[in-house]
Each structure stands twice: as C-alpha cells, then as structure tokens.
C-alpha positions as CSV (number, residue, x, y, z in Angstrom):
1,M,12.0,-19.1,7.4
2,L,14.7,-18.9,10.0
3,F,16.0,-15.5,11.1
4,D,19.7,-14.8,11.9
5,F,19.5,-12.5,14.9
6,D,22.4,-10.3,15.9
7,S,22.2,-10.6,19.7
8,G,24.6,-7.6,20.1
9,R,22.3,-5.4,18.1
10,I,19.3,-6.6,20.0
11,E,20.9,-5.9,23.3
12,S,21.9,-2.5,22.1
13,M,18.3,-1.7,21.0
14,I,17.0,-2.9,24.4
15,A,19.5,-0.7,26.2
16,Q,18.5,2.2,24.0
17,G,14.9,1.6,24.8
18,H,15.6,1.7,28.5
19,A,17.6,4.9,28.2
20,I,14.8,6.6,26.3
21,M,12.2,5.4,28.9
22,R,14.3,6.5,31.8
23,E,14.9,10.0,30.3
24,A,11.2,10.4,29.5
25,I,10.1,9.3,33.0
26,E,12.7,11.6,34.7
27,L,11.7,14.5,32.5
28,Y,7.9,14.2,32.6
29,K,7.3,12.3,35.8
30,P,4.2,10.5,34.6
31,I,1.6,9.1,37.1
32,A,0.8,6.4,34.6
33,I,2.3,5.0,31.4
34,F,0.2,3.7,28.5
35,A,1.6,1.8,25.6
36,G,-0.5,1.7,22.4
37,F,-0.3,-0.9,19.7
38,S,-2.0,-1.1,16.3
39,G,-1.6,-4.8,15.7
40,G,1.8,-5.0,13.9
41,N,4.7,-6.9,15.3
42,D,6.7,-3.8,15.9
43,S,4.1,-2.1,18.0
44,I,3.3,-5.3,19.9
45,V,7.0,-5.7,20.8
46,A,7.3,-2.1,21.9
47,T,4.1,-2.5,24.0
48,H,5.4,-5.7,25.6
49,F,8.7,-3.9,26.4
50,A,6.9,-1.1,28.1
51,C,4.5,-3.3,30.0
52,E,7.1,-5.8,31.2
53,N,9.7,-3.2,32.2
54,Y,7.7,0.0,33.1
55,E,4.3,-1.3,34.3
56,A,2.6,0.4,31.4
57,A,-1.0,-0.4,30.6
58,S,-1.6,-1.5,27.0
59,I,-4.2,-0.1,24.7
60,H,-5.1,-1.2,21.2
61,A,-5.6,1.5,18.7
62,N,-7.5,0.6,15.5
63,T,-6.0,3.0,13.1
64,Q,-8.4,2.0,10.3
65,I,-5.5,1.8,7.9
66,G,-4.6,-1.8,8.7
67,I,-5.8,-5.0,7.1
68,E,-8.1,-7.5,8.8
69,A,-5.2,-9.9,9.4
70,S,-3.5,-7.2,11.5
71,R,-6.6,-6.7,13.6
72,Q,-6.8,-10.4,14.2
73,H,-3.2,-10.5,15.2
74,A,-3.8,-7.8,17.7
75,K,-6.7,-9.7,19.2
76,R,-4.6,-12.8,19.6
77,A,-1.8,-10.9,21.2
78,R,-4.2,-9.3,23.7
79,R,-5.4,-12.8,24.7
80,G,-1.8,-14.0,24.9
81,N,-2.3,-16.6,22.1
82,D,0.3,-15.3,19.8
C-alpha cells in the first residue's frame, strides 16, 4: 500500500516537535534526555526524533499491553533492522 504524504503537514509537525522540545529544555534545563518507546511506530518515530535532534538516550518500555508482534518490532528497531 502506498501512502500519500502531505510534506507540508509533516514539516509542520516536525517544527512543532522542535518548538515543544526547545520550550521543555529551556523550562526544565535537563542534564539528560531519555526517550521511551513501547514498540509501536508512533513511539519509535518520536524516539528517533529525540535521539537524532536532542541527543536523547532511548529506552524500551514493555507496557505488557502490547502484542508479541509489537515487541518483536521494537527489538528490530533497537538493532536498526527495521
């Protein structure tokens, strides 16, 4: 299945993500940033964004509510095979 991405919407979402991160960093002045993911695509994308742009360390959180396929997806993402 092909997806029709709206590049303007994507750029807007990325800009919003940067604005949120900058505001949080300025307000809380963290000494480290951790990005947690549960295995779903949405949390993996958010974790990738934080790690690539804000030197966050990633952690996997097994919420025990997911399905085995989600856990396997997270394992592949951690290894960079996804």
